[in-house]
N, C-alpha and C positions, 0 to 999 in steps of 0.2 A: 744399168742392165740388171733386169732380173734373171736369176738362175733358176731354172725349172728342175726339180728334183722329183724324181719317183721313188716310192719306198713299198717295198717288198718284203713281206714277212710271213710265217708260221702263224695262223689262227691262235695256237696256244701262246703265242709272244706277243699278244696284241698289246698289254699293258707297256712293256717294255719299248715297242716300237711306238708306240703313241707318245712315251716321254720323249723319245728323240724326234719325233714330229714335231711336238709343243716346243723344244728349244730350237730347232731349226725355223720354225714359223715367227720366232722372236727376232729372227734375223731380218733385217728390212730389203734385203735384196735376194731373198730365196723364197721361191713358192712352192711349196709341197703338194704333191699329187699323193692322197692317202685313201685307200679306198672306201671306207666308211663315211668320207666326204663328198667322193665323186661317184659311186654307184647308188642309184636311186632305186628304189621298187619299180619293177618293170624295165628296168634297163636290160640291155644285152651285156652281160658282165664280160664276154670275151672282147666285145669291140670297144668295151670302155676301157679295159686295161691294156688293149691294143693301143687306142690313140693316147691315152696317157704316158705309155712306155715310148711312143714314137714322138711325142712332143718334148719330152724329157732332155735334158742337158746331159744329166747323170741318174744312174738308177741304182739306188744303195738296196743291196740284198743283205738282210738282216740274218746272219748266221746264229745258231743254236744248236742243241740236241734234238729240239722237236724240228727243226726244218730237215734235219738228216733222216728223221724217223718218217717223213712224208712220203708217200708214193709218188712215183714219177707222173702220176696224172692229177697231182694236187695243184692247186691254183698256185701256189709259192712257185713250184717247180716249172709250171707253164710260164710264168712271169721271167724266170730266169732264161728259159729257152727262147723266148720272145726277145729278150735282152741280146742273148747271145747270137741268136739269128741277125738281129740288127746289126752289132758289131762286125760280124763277120761280111754282110753286105756292104757297109759302109767303110770298113777298114779305118774305123776309129774307135776311140775307147769311151766307153760310157759307164760300166760297170764297177761299183764301189763296192767292195765285201766290208761288211761292219758287223763284228761280233758282238751279240748283245747279251749273250749269256755264255758261261763256261762251258767246254765240253764240245762234242761233235766234232765233225772233220770239215774242212775247207772242200766245197763240192769239186771234182775232178774238173768240171768244165772250167773252173776258175784258175786251173794250174797254180802257178806260182804267185801269183798276185799278193802283194801286200794287203792287210786288212787294218781296220781302224778297231782295236779292241777296247770297247766302251762296257765292258761286262762288270765292271766293279767301280764304285765312285773314283778311287785312285786312278784309275785306267780311263776312266771319263775325264778327268780334269786334265790328264796328260794327252789324250788323243782326240778329244773333240775339237780343241783348236787345230790340229793337224788335218781333221778331216774337213773343217770350214775352208782351210788353206787349199785343199786338194779341190773342193767344189768351186772356188773362185779362181783356181788357175784358169789360164787363158785356154780357151778351147780352140 
């Protein structure tokens, strides 16, 4: 069974998000929705994000100082709101916070959820396997 993962990130964090996406794509049972591969010129961006979000088994929200700095109208914040709405309507758990850079706060919307800290090589080595375990947990 393929696990579908939607990755949401701040545009300033593209390189670190792309590194995470690349690692996830090396896993044979994981398919990743990543905007630069899924949204083509002429596409309705909101509709593409919405359909990717709704089709995902898990939504990874990449946290960093630049995530914090984004205004509420930014794409990354819209993606988080879509995911939160989906969770509240379905009474299911989809969102997995992942810290890709040190600093910044956990968004209030995510409350007290634990996050996977992948912000340094040591933290990546420790927490990436734990992230995979979470993704593969029975849904």
